[in-house]
DOSE-140604 format. One record per residue: residue number from 1; x, y, z of N, C-alpha, C in turn. Coordinates in steps of 0.02 Angstrom, whole numbers. Layout:
N
     n     n.c1     n.c2     n.c3    ca.c1    ca.c2    ca.c3     c.c1     c.c2     c.c3
   NUM        X        Y        Z        X        Y        Z        X        Y        Z
...
//
This chain:
384
     n     n.c1     n.c2     n.c3    ca.c1    ca.c2    ca.c3     c.c1     c.c2     c.c3
     1     5770     5529     3814     5708     5560     3840     5720     5584     3911
     2     5707     5648     3923     5710     5676     3991     5639     5684     4017
     3     5630     5663     4079     5565     5667     4110     5556     5735     4142
     4     5495     5760     4142     5479     5826     4170     5427     5817     4225
     5     5447     5828     4287     5403     5815     4345     5341     5857     4342
     6     5348     5921     4328     5290     5966     4327     5241     5946     4273
     7     5267     5929     4214     5223     5909     4160     5188     5843     4175
     8     5222     5797     4207     5192     5733     4224     5135     5741     4273
     9     5142     5787     4320     5088     5801     4368     5028     5831     4332
    10     5041     5878     4287     4987     5909     4248     4952     5857     4205
    11     4991     5814     4173     4962     5762     4130     4917     5715     4169
    12     4936     5698     4231     4895     5654     4272     4829     5688     4290
    13     4832     5750     4310     4771     5786     4327     4724     5790     4268
    14     4751     5803     4209     4708     5807     4150     4680     5738     4131
    15     4718     5686     4142     4696     5619     4122     4635     5596     4162
    16     4633     5613     4227     4579     5589     4269     4531     5645     4291
    17     4544     5706     4268     4501     5763     4284     4494     5774     4359
    18     4550     5767     4394     4551     5777     4466     4613     5818     4485
    19     4608     5856     4540     4665     5896     4562     4680     5889     4636
    20     4640     5852     4674     4651     5842     4745     4697     5782     4753
    21     4758     5794     4777     4808     5742     4783     4806     5707     4851
    22     4760     5727     4894     4757     5697     4960     4817     5714     5003
    23     4845     5773     4992     4905     5795     5028     4961     5809     4979
    24     5008     5849     5000     5061     5871     4955     5129     5839     4971
    25     5131     5793     5018     5197     5767     5039     5229     5721     4987
    26     5195     5706     4932     5224     5666     4880     5269     5706     4833
    27     5262     5772     4834     5295     5813     4783     5371     5812     4789
    28     5398     5817     4850     5471     5817     4857     5502     5752     4833
    29     5478     5693     4858     5510     5632     4833     5500     5622     4758
    30     5443     5645     4731     5432     5638     4659     5482     5681     4621
    31     5491     5743     4642     5539     5787     4608     5610     5757     4611
    32     5630     5732     4670     5697     5703     4677     5703     5640     4635
    33     5651     5600     4632     5652     5539     4591     5663     5556     4518
    34     5625     5604     4493     5632     5622     4422     5701     5649     4407
    35     5728     5689     4452     5796     5714     4442     5846     5656     4442
    36     5838     5609     4487     5882     5550     4489     5876     5509     4426
    37     5815     5500     4402     5806     5462     4340     5840     5495     4281
    38     5834     5561     4279     5865     5598     4223     5941     5599     4227
    39     5968     5606     4287     6039     5621     4294     6082     5562     4317
    40     6051     5510     4346     6091     5456     4375     6075     5387     4348
    41     6014     5375     4326     5992     5307     4312     6018     5279     4246
    42     6039     5322     4200     6062     5301     4134     6010     5258     4099
    43     5948     5279     4103     5894     5243     4069     5904     5246     3994
    44     5893     5190     3960     5891     5194     3887     5821     5217     3866
    45     5811     5228     3802     5748     5258     3779     5687     5217     3799
    46     5692     5152     3792     5636     5109     3811     5625     5112     3886
    47     5679     5111     3924     5673     5113     3997     5642     5178     4021
    48     5660     5234     3989     5631     5298     4008     5557     5300     3992
    49     5538     5270     3936     5467     5268     3918     5427     5226     3967
    50     5455     5169     3989     5422     5127     4038     5414     5165     4104
    51     5468     5199     4126     5465     5237     4188     5411     5291     4184
    52     5408     5326     4128     5359     5380     4120     5288     5353     4123
    53     5275     5298     4087     5208     5270     4087     5188     5244     4156
    54     5236     5210     4189     5220     5183     4255     5206     5238     4305
    55     5248     5288     4307     5238     5342     4355     5175     5382     4340
    56     5157     5387     4277     5092     5418     4259     5035     5380     4292
    57     5037     5313     4288     4985     5272     4319     4984     5281     4395
    58     5044     5286     4425     5047     5295     4497     5016     5362     4517
    59     5032     5414     4481     5004     5480     4496     4928     5481     4487
    60     4905     5451     4432     4832     5448     4421     4799     5407     4476
    61     4831     5353     4497     4803     5312     4550     4798     5349     4616
    62     4848     5390     4631     4845     5430     4692     4785     5478     4691
    63     4775     5511     4635     4718     5557     4628     4652     5519     4637
    64     4646     5461     4608     4585     5422     4613     4572     5398     4684
    65     4625     5378     4719     4617     5356     4788     4591     5412     4832
    66     4617     5472     4821     4592     5530     4860     4519     5543     4845
    67     4499     5535     4782     4430     5546     4763     4384     5492     4791
    68     4408     5429     4790     4368     5374     4817     4354     5383     4891
    69     4400     5414     4927     4391     5426     4998     4330     5471     5009
    70     4315     5514     4961     4256     5557     4965     4193     5520     4941
    71     4201     5481     4888     4144     5446     4859     4118     5390     4905
    72     4164     5359     4942     4147     5303     4986     4169     5321     5057
    73     4132     5363     5093     4155     5386     5159     4163     5329     5209
    74     4129     5273     5198     4135     5217     5244     4204     5186     5245
    75     4245     5200     5195     4313     5173     5194     4350     5191     5258
    76     4341     5253     5279     4379     5278     5337     4361     5241     5402
    77     4305     5205     5403     4283     5170     5464     4304     5097     5465
    78     4338     5074     5413     4356     5003     5410     4411     4987     5461
    79     4399     4938     5505     4451     4920     5555     4502     4873     5524
    80     4565     4884     5540     4618     4837     5520     4643     4804     5583
    81     4626     4740     5592     4639     4705     5655     4694     4653     5648
    82     4744     4657     5691     4797     4607     5698     4824     4582     5631
    83     4846     4627     5588     4874     4604     5524     4938     4564     5535
    84     4949     4516     5491     5009     4474     5494     5059     4500     5441
    85     5120     4513     5463     5172     4538     5418     5228     4486     5413
    86     5246     4467     5352     5304     4425     5339     5363     4472     5323
    87     5415     4467     5365     5474     4509     5356     5535     4463     5352
    88     5594     4494     5347     5655     4455     5345     5698     4478     5287
    89     5758     4453     5284     5803     4472     5230     5773     4455     5162
    90     5784     4497     5111     5762     4479     5044     5793     4412     5023
    91     5756     4373     4984     5779     4309     4958     5784     4256     5013
    92     5750     4267     5069     5752     4219     5124     5690     4175     5126
    93     5650     4176     5074     5589     4136     5071     5527     4173     5091
    94     5531     4240     5096     5473     4279     5115     5417     4274     5064
    95     5434     4275     5000     5382     4271     4948     5347     4204     4949
    96     5385     4150     4956     5355     4084     4958     5308     4077     5017
    97     5331     4097     5077     5289     4090     5137     5228     4135     5132
    98     5236     4196     5107     5179     4241     5099     5128     4211     5052
    99     5150     4185     4995     5104     4154     4948     5067     4095     4979
   100     5103     4055     5017     5072     3998     5049     5018     4020     5097
   101     5032     4068     5139     4983     4092     5188     4922     4123     5155
   102     4932     4155     5099     4875     4188     5066     4826     4138     5037
   103     4846     4075     5031     4799     4025     5005     4754     3996     5058
   104     4761     4017     5120     4708     4007     5169     4651     4054     5149
   105     4592     4027     5130     4539     4071     5105     4514     4122     5156
   106     4532     4114     5219     4512     4163     5269     4559     4223     5271
   107     4618     4216     5240     4665     4271     5238     4652     4315     5177
   108     4675     4377     5182     4667     4425     5127     4734     4458     5117
   109     4758     4458     5055     4820     4492     5037     4807     4535     4975
   110     4841     4592     4970     4831     4634     4910     4860     4599     4849
   111     4819     4589     4799     4842     4560     4737     4871     4615     4692
   112     4912     4594     4644     4947     4643     4602     4897     4689     4566
   113     4844     4660     4539     4796     4702     4502     4761     4750     4548
   114     4747     4730     4610     4714     4775     4658     4759     4833     4676
   115     4824     4822     4677     4870     4875     4694     4879     4922     4635
   116     4889     4895     4576     4904     4937     4518     4843     4976     4494
   117     4784     4947     4503     4722     4980     4480     4671     4976     4536
   118     4684     5014     4589     4646     5007     4652     4577     5039     4650
   119     4567     5087     4607     4504     5125     4607     4457     5100     4552
   120     4393     5091     4569     4362     5097     4635     4376     5036     4678
   121     4357     5037     4743     4371     4980     4786     4344     4915     4756
   122     4384     4862     4754     4361     4798     4725     4299     4772     4762
   123     4258     4735     4725     4197     4706     4753     4203     4630     4754
   124     4178     4600     4806     4182     4527     4813     4152     4491     4753
   125     4096     4516     4729     4059     4481     4676     4097     4478     4610
   126     4139     4527     4596     4174     4530     4532     4250     4522     4542
   127     4271     4503     4601     4342     4503     4619     4383     4455     4575
   128     4354     4399     4556     4391     4348     4518     4393     4362     4443
   129     4348     4405     4418     4348     4419     4346     4344     4493     4331
   130     4368     4535     4376     4369     4607     4366     4408     4624     4304
   131     4382     4669     4261     4419     4686     4199     4487     4717     4212
   132     4499     4741     4273     4565     4769     4288     4620     4716     4290
   133     4601     4653     4295     4650     4599     4294     4686     4598     4227
   134     4647     4605     4174     4677     4606     4107     4721     4667     4097
   135     4699     4724     4124     4741     4785     4119     4807     4774     4155
   136     4805     4741     4211     4865     4729     4250     4913     4682     4212
   137     4886     4630     4181     4928     4584     4142     4965     4622     4087
   138     4928     4666     4053     4959     4705     3999     5013     4751     4025
   139     5001     4780     4083     5050     4826     4112     5112     4788     4134
   140     5105     4731     4166     5163     4692     4186     5206     4674     4126
   141     5173     4658     4070     5210     4643     4009     5246     4705     3983
   142     5212     4762     3985     5242     4825     3961     5304     4843     4002
   143     5301     4830     4068     5357     4847     4112     5414     4796     4108
   144     5404     4741     4071     5455     4690     4065     5458     4643     4124
   145     5408     4646     4169     5411     4607     4230     5390     4534     4220
   146     5370     4516     4159     5355     4447     4143     5413     4413     4108
   147     5470     4448     4104     5531     4421     4074     5553     4358     4112
   148     5578     4308     4075     5596     4244     4106     5650     4253     4159
   149     5698     4299     4148     5751     4309     4197     5723     4334     4263
   150     5669     4372     4261     5638     4396     4322     5590     4346     4351
   151     5556     4308     4308     5510     4256     4333     5545     4207     4379
   152     5607     4192     4362     5644     4144     4403     5663     4172     4471
   153     5664     4239     4477     5685     4271     4539     5625     4290     4582
   154     5578     4327     4551     5518     4348     4586     5461     4346     4536
   155     5421     4293     4536     5368     4287     4486     5313     4340     4496
   156     5297     4375     4443     5244     4424     4444     5182     4396     4410
   157     5124     4418     4432     5061     4398     4400     5005     4441     4427
   158     4956     4455     4385     4901     4499     4405     4864     4474     4466
   159     4856     4408     4470     4818     4379     4526     4863     4356     4584
   160     4927     4370     4580     4972     4350     4634     4972     4402     4689
   161     4980     4382     4753     4989     4432     4806     5055     4468     4797
   162     5055     4532     4813     5115     4572     4802     5136     4609     4865
   163     5197     4636     4863     5229     4665     4921     5201     4734     4938
   164     5209     4752     5001     5185     4817     5025     5219     4876     4991
   165     5282     4865     4968     5316     4921     4936     5284     4943     4872
   166     5241     4901     4842     5201     4923     4784     5145     4970     4807
   167     5118     4958     4866     5068     5004     4894     5101     5071     4910
   168     5163     5068     4935     5199     5129     4952     5209     5175     4892
   169     5206     5148     4832     5217     5190     4773     5171     5250     4771
   170     5112     5244     4798     5065     5300     4796     5087     5358     4840
   171     5135     5346     4883     5165     5401     4923     5228     5428     4889
   172     5250     5394     4837     5313     5409     4801     5374     5398     4846
   173     5365     5361     4899     5421     5340     4942     5420     5264     4946
   174     5463     5232     4907     5463     5159     4904     5531     5133     4883
   175     5547     5073     4908     5609     5041     4888     5605     5013     4817
   176     5546     5011     4787     5540     4988     4718     5587     5027     4671
   177     5588     5092     4680     5625     5134     4632     5700     5125     4638
   178     5725     5114     4698     5797     5100     4706     5814     5030     4682
   179     5765     4985     4680     5776     4918     4654     5777     4918     4577
   180     5730     4953     4547     5724     4953     4474     5777     4997     4440
   181     5792     5053     4472     5834     5104     4439     5891     5125     4485
   182     5946     5146     4456     6002     5173     4495     5987     5246     4512
   183     5961     5258     4571     5939     5325     4592     5966     5340     4662
   184     6032     5347     4669     6061     5356     4736     6037     5417     4773
   185     6025     5473     4738     6001     5533     4773     5931     5521     4801
   186     5889     5489     4762     5822     5472     4786     5826     5423     4844
   187     5871     5373     4840     5878     5324     4893     5899     5357     4958
   188     5944     5405     4954     5966     5442     5014     5907     5479     5045
   189     5866     5510     5004     5806     5544     5030     5759     5494     5063
   190     5749     5437     5031     5703     5387     5057     5722     5365     5128
   191     5786     5349     5137     5807     5323     5202     5815     5377     5255
   192     5811     5440     5234     5811     5495     5282     5740     5519     5298
   193     5690     5489     5266     5621     5512     5272     5588     5488     5336
   194     5540     5527     5360     5493     5504     5411     5442     5460     5374
   195     5441     5396     5390     5397     5349     5354     5328     5343     5385
   196     5315     5380     5437     5248     5376     5468     5193     5391     5417
   197     5199     5443     5375     5146     5454     5325     5139     5397     5276
   198     5194     5362     5261     5191     5306     5215     5150     5249     5245
   199     5163     5233     5308     5126     5179     5341     5053     5198     5354
   200     5041     5261     5367     4971     5283     5374     4934     5277     5308
   201     4968     5294     5253     4938     5286     5187     4928     5212     5171
   202     4974     5170     5193     4968     5098     5184     4906     5072     5219
   203     4893     5095     5280     4833     5074     5316     4770     5099     5281
   204     4771     5159     5256     4713     5185     5218     4700     5142     5156
   205     4754     5119     5126     4747     5077     5066     4714     5010     5084
   206     4733     4980     5139     4700     4918     5160     4627     4930     5175
   207     4611     4986     5207     4540     5003     5219     4503     5008     5152
   208     4535     5038     5103     4506     5046     5036     4491     4977     5006
   209     4539     4932     5008     4529     4866     4977     4477     4824     5012
   210     4472     4829     5078     4425     4786     5114     4355     4816     5121
   211     4346     4876     5096     4281     4909     5104     4224     4868     5074
   212     4237     4836     5017     4184     4796     4985     4204     4723     4976
   213     4262     4705     5005     4284     4635     5001     4333     4622     5059
   214     4309     4591     5112     4349     4583     5172     4368     4510     5182
   215     4414     4498     5229     4433     4431     5250     4441     4431     5325
   216     4461     4375     5354     4470     4372     5426     4530     4413     5449
   217     4583     4412     5408     4644     4449     5427     4683     4466     5364
   218     4723     4518     5369     4770     4535     5317     4835     4498     5327
   219     4863     4471     5274     4931     4442     5274     4972     4481     5224
   220     5024     4513     5249     5062     4563     5210     5136     4546     5211
   221     5173     4578     5165     5243     4558     5160     5285     4610     5124
   222     5343     4624     5152     5401     4650     5116     5461     4648     5162
   223     5518     4628     5137     5579     4631     5177     5595     4702     5200
   224     5573     4752     5161     5589     4822     5177     5558     4845     5243
   225     5508     4809     5269     5480     4829     5333     5532     4829     5389
   226     5585     4789     5380     5635     4786     5433     5666     4854     5448
   227     5675     4895     5396     5708     4960     5405     5665     5008     5444
   228     5600     4998     5444     5554     5045     5476     5505     5009     5522
   229     5529     4958     5556     5484     4916     5596     5454     4954     5654
   230     5491     5002     5682     5462     5043     5736     5402     5082     5713
   231     5405     5108     5651     5349     5145     5623     5291     5099     5608
   232     5305     5040     5581     5252     4991     5568     5213     4977     5633
   233     5249     4965     5688     5216     4948     5750     5180     5007     5782
   234     5201     5068     5765     5165     5127     5789     5098     5133     5754
   235     5095     5116     5690     5033     5121     5651     4990     5059     5660
   236     5022     5000     5667     4987     4937     5677     5010     4907     5745
   237     4986     4934     5801     5011     4911     5866     4994     4839     5883
   238     4947     4808     5846     4929     4739     5860     4955     4692     5806
   239     5005     4714     5767     5031     4673     5713     5064     4609     5738
   240     5058     4556     5698     5092     4493     5711     5148     4486     5659
   241     5209     4468     5681     5266     4471     5636     5301     4403     5630
   242     5310     4382     5567     5347     4321     5552     5413     4342     5520
   243     5469     4325     5553     5534     4343     5526     5567     4282     5494
   244     5580     4287     5428     5612     4233     5391     5688     4241     5397
   245     5722     4184     5397     5795     4183     5405     5827     4138     5352
   246     5885     4160     5327     5924     4118     5281     5997     4141     5283
   247     6041     4097     5265     6112     4112     5263     6125     4173     5218
   248     6151     4227     5244     6164     4287     5203     6212     4274     5145
   249     6253     4222     5149     6298     4206     5094     6259     4183     5033
   250     6199     4158     5042     6154     4142     4986     6113     4202     4966
   251     6095     4242     5015     6049     4298     5002     6082     4354     4962
   252     6142     4375     4981     6171     4435     4951     6184     4427     4876
   253     6215     4372     4852     6222     4365     4780     6156     4358     4743
   254     6108     4324     4774     6042     4317     4743     6008     4385     4736
   255     6010     4425     4789     5981     4492     4787     6018     4536     4736
   256     6084     4531     4735     6123     4571     4688     6105     4554     4616
   257     6095     4490     4602     6075     4470     4534     6006     4496     4517
   258     5962     4497     4566     5895     4525     4555     5900     4598     4533
   259     5941     4638     4568     5949     4708     4551     5982     4716     4483
   260     6030     4672     4467     6062     4675     4402     6013     4664     4345
   261     5966     4618     4354     5917     4604     4301     5873     4665     4289
   262     5855     4702     4342     5817     4763     4331     5858     4815     4293
   263     5923     4822     4310     5965     4869     4274     5969     4852     4200
   264     5975     4787     4185     5977     4765     4115     5912     4781     4079
   265     5858     4778     4115     5792     4789     4085     5780     4861     4066
   266     5804     4907     4108     5785     4977     4101     5841     5025     4082
   267     5904     5004     4087     5958     5053     4080     6019     5022     4046
   268     6069     5064     4034     6133     5041     4007     6184     5030     4062
   269     6163     5038     4124     6209     5034     4181     6218     4962     4203
   270     6281     4942     4215     6296     4875     4240     6347     4880     4296
   271     6329     4910     4352     6378     4918     4406     6398     4851     4436
   272     6460     4847     4459     6485     4786     4490     6469     4788     4565
   273     6478     4731     4598     6471     4729     4670     6402     4711     4693
   274     6388     4727     4756     6327     4705     4788     6276     4761     4799
   275     6285     4817     4765     6237     4872     4765     6225     4900     4836
   276     6274     4893     4879     6267     4919     4947     6223     4877     4991
   277     6205     4817     4968     6157     4776     5005     6186     4747     5070
   278     6251     4735     5071     6281     4709     5133     6266     4755     5192
   279     6284     4818     5183     6276     4866     5237     6202     4881     5251
   280     6163     4889     5199     6092     4907     5207     6053     4852     5243
   281     6063     4789     5223     6026     4735     5254     6050     4721     5325
   282     6115     4728     5337     6140     4718     5405     6113     4772     5452
   283     6108     4832     5428     6080     4886     5468     6006     4873     5484
   284     5969     4848     5435     5898     4832     5447     5890     4778     5499
   285     5934     4728     5498     5930     4675     5548     5943     4702     5618
   286     5990     4749     5624     6004     4779     5690     5942     4815     5716
   287     5905     4848     5672     5844     4883     5693     5791     4833     5717
   288     5786     4777     5682     5738     4726     5704     5758     4698     5772
   289     5822     4685     5781     5846     4658     5846     5829     4706     5903
   290     5837     4771     5891     5822     4820     5943     5748     4818     5962
   291     5704     4810     5913     5632     4805     5926     5617     4740     5965
   292     5646     4685     5942     5631     4621     5973     5656     4616     6044
   293     5705     4657     6061     5732     4657     6130     5687     4692     6179
   294     5637     4729     6154     5593     4767     6199     5540     4721     6228
   295     5530     4721     6294     5484     4673     6326     5412     4679     6303
   296     5390     4738     6281     5321     4745     6261     5305     4708     6196
   297     5358     4686     6160     5346     4650     6097     5360     4575     6104
   298     5367     4552     6165     5377     4480     6176     5315     4442     6153
   299     5327     4391     6114     5272     4351     6088     5243     4377     6023
   300     5265     4435     6001     5238     4464     5939     5274     4440     5877
   301     5330     4405     5886     5371     4381     5831     5374     4305     5833
   302     5380     4275     5774     5396     4204     5768     5445     4198     5710
   303     5492     4151     5715     5544     4142     5665     5526     4085     5618
   304     5545     4095     5554     5534     4043     5503     5600     4036     5464
   305     5634     3981     5474     5698     3970     5442     5689     3939     5373
   306     5726     3964     5325     5719     3943     5255     5724     3867     5248
   307     5774     3838     5281     5784     3766     5273     5725     3726     5302
   308     5695     3751     5356     5638     3717     5385     5575     3726     5342
   309     5566     3786     5315     5508     3799     5272     5512     3755     5210
   310     5572     3749     5181     5579     3708     5121     5568     3634     5137
   311     5590     3612     5195     5584     3541     5213     5512     3521     5229
   312     5476     3563     5265     5407     3545     5286     5368     3610     5296
   313     5345     3640     5241     5312     3705     5247     5250     3705     5290
   314     5211     3652     5289     5149     3652     5327     5163     3645     5402
   315     5217     3613     5421     5235     3610     5492     5250     3680     5518
   316     5284     3720     5477     5299     3790     5496     5234     3830     5499
   317     5189     3820     5452     5125     3855     5452     5086     3839     5516
   318     5083     3775     5535     5046     3757     5595     5076     3790     5657
   319     5142     3793     5658     5176     3825     5715     5160     3900     5718
   320     5157     3932     5660     5140     4003     5657     5069     4015     5683
   321     5022     3974     5660     4952     3983     5680     4944     3971     5755
   322     4978     3921     5781     4974     3909     5853     5003     3968     5892
   323     5058     3993     5869     5092     4047     5905     5047     4109     5912
   324     5012     4125     5858     4970     4185     5858     4897     4170     5877
   325     4883     4109     5896     4816     4091     5918     4764     4096     5863
   326     4785     4080     5801     4739     4084     5744     4713     4013     5728
   327     4648     4005     5718     4622     3939     5701     4646     3917     5632
   328     4656     3852     5623     4677     3824     5559     4630     3767     5541
   329     4571     3784     5514     4522     3732     5496     4550     3687     5441
   330     4520     3628     5435     4543     3579     5386     4541     3606     5315
   331     4489     3645     5299     4484     3670     5230     4538     3721     5214
   332     4559     3759     5265     4614     3806     5255     4679     3770     5242
   333     4691     3718     5282     4753     3679     5272     4752     3645     5204
   334     4695     3618     5185     4690     3584     5120     4703     3632     5062
   335     4678     3694     5068     4689     3743     5015     4763     3760     5008
   336     4797     3765     5065     4869     3781     5062     4909     3722     5034
   337     4891     3662     5053     4925     3603     5026     4914     3598     4950
   338     4853     3614     4928     4839     3613     4857     4884     3661     4819
   339     4893     3721     4847     4937     3770     4814     5008     3744     4814
   340     5031     3715     4869     5099     3688     4872     5112     3638     4816
   341     5065     3595     4805     5074     3544     4752     5078     3577     4684
   342     5036     3627     4671     5038     3662     4607     5103     3701     4599
   343     5124     3733     4654     5185     3774     4650     5246     3731     4637
   344     5250     3673     4668     5307     3628     4657     5311     3608     4583
   345     5253     3595     4554     5251     3576     4483     5273     3635     4439
   346     5246     3694     4454     5265     3753     4415     5339     3767     4421
   347     5365     3760     4482     5436     3775     4494     5481     3726     4457
   348     5460     3662     4456     5501     3611     4423     5506     3623     4348
   349     5453     3652     4320     5451     3662     4247     5466     3733     4225
   350     5478     3777     4274     5488     3847     4258     5561     3866     4251
   351     5575     3930     4236     5644     3954     4230     5681     3951     4297
   352     5746     3940     4295     5786     3934     4355     5824     3999     4368
   353     5833     4015     4432     5872     4074     4451     5944     4053     4457
   354     5985     4071     4406     6055     4052     4405     6098     4113     4421
   355     6143     4106     4469     6188     4160     4487     6248     4130     4523
   356     6301     4168     4528     6361     4147     4562     6384     4201     4610
   357     6404     4182     4669     6430     4231     4717     6491     4267     4688
   358     6531     4232     4648     6591     4262     4619     6574     4319     4572
   359     6514     4317     4541     6494     4369     4495     6488     4437     4529
   360     6477     4436     4595     6464     4499     4631     6517     4513     4684
   361     6572     4476     4681     6627     4488     4727     6609     4475     4800
   362     6564     4428     4811     6543     4413     4880     6597     4372     4914
   363     6619     4397     4969     6672     4365     5008     6642     4340     5074
   364     6653     4277     5091     6622     4249     5151     6648     4283     5214
   365     6709     4306     5214     6735     4341     5272     6697     4407     5283
   366     6682     4441     5228     6644     4503     5233     6572     4489     5256
   367     6543     4436     5229     6476     4415     5250     6475     4404     5326
   368     6524     4367     5350     6525     4351     5422     6539     4413     5464
   369     6577     4461     5436     6589     4523     5472     6524     4561     5483
   370     6482     4564     5432     6420     4602     5436     6364     4562     5470
   371     6363     4496     5461     6305     4456     5481     6321     4401     5532
   372     6383     4398     5556     6401     4345     5602     6358     4343     5664
   373     6346     4401     5694     6304     4404     5754     6233     4379     5739
   374     6207     4399     5681     6139     4378     5661     6137     4302     5653
   375     6186     4273     5619     6187     4201     5608     6188     4164     5674
   376     6229     4188     5721     6233     4155     5786     6171     4164     5828
   377     6143     4224     5828     6086     4239     5871     6025     4197     5852
   378     6014     4188     5787     5954     4152     5765     5970     4081     5742
   379     6031     4058     5752     6051     3990     5734     6034     3975     5661
   380     6055     4022     5617     6040     4016     5546     6083     3960     5516
   381     6051     3914     5482     6087     3859     5450     6128     3885     5391
   382     6191     3865     5387     6234     3887     5332     6222     3841     5271
   383     6221     3872     5212     6209     3834     5150     6268     3839     5102
   384     6327     3856     5127     6384     3871     5083     6416     3808     5055
//
């Protein structure tokens, strides 16, 4: 099956009876993505069908978001104040810490169903039983994201908080596509892009979600923010940043296995190696270091080490709240502890993430070449 970009755009417009895309800057990355999917990704028939259905939903969602901006003019006036961003290397515990923080009832994080089916803006009264939750569950199953091999790596669920790169999909510039599919031409375009429009769209999306259901603060997450942290801070100048740390010798093979599972799910491609993650992640860390060295951002970052989070997660949470001057009432702490207890039980009985560094040719000397300065600067505990 070959995908046709022009036809997919026409099909989306017909499906929702809308033609205002809220800007045209999505067309170039979409065209390049479709070309990459056709010529580079080696999608099998099922994988191509999944890609087509998913991108159809993304295109329809973009049209609906533009329309909602007209239907609900108050969205544009929603303030986004001091959002908290969890960043750090992939597989460094960012998902765990993000999930923990979101169980403070005063925090607000975009849930998977809210991202995948954002229109119209969710309402507080129906937020827990919105019919879009069931639609999201069905879509996650259709995409294969409920597969046990993926559950052990990054658990998906309609009611789970999800990463910012899923919000970025509506701009058609996101690391999701380079993770799911082998699309090197698209990836090259992505990392050469001006991401300011992506972060501005991200902020509009948060305004959209909080228009009828707000919280005290947004808690957000993706490791990919490291690559564009200067842009994030330009759009969110009052952002609070938590940087997670872990031994890269554990991270790189784990991340490589994650990407391999997506390739198995959607394509016939089984490339060897680390998918370029050594160089890409090391470069992202250098960009973060450059930002953190600037005096105007002193106090805007706090570090969360994987070994410390695993040993005593609530001690790390208390330190984070103190650092950013955020109150931590007893009921908030109790809600997070309750989730911790449930998560430990689920993890003990759930699928395990099994991988070997040898499977991906990870060499500790190469790891230290790329990440030695990082390990020393942040006193990262080695787990080798």
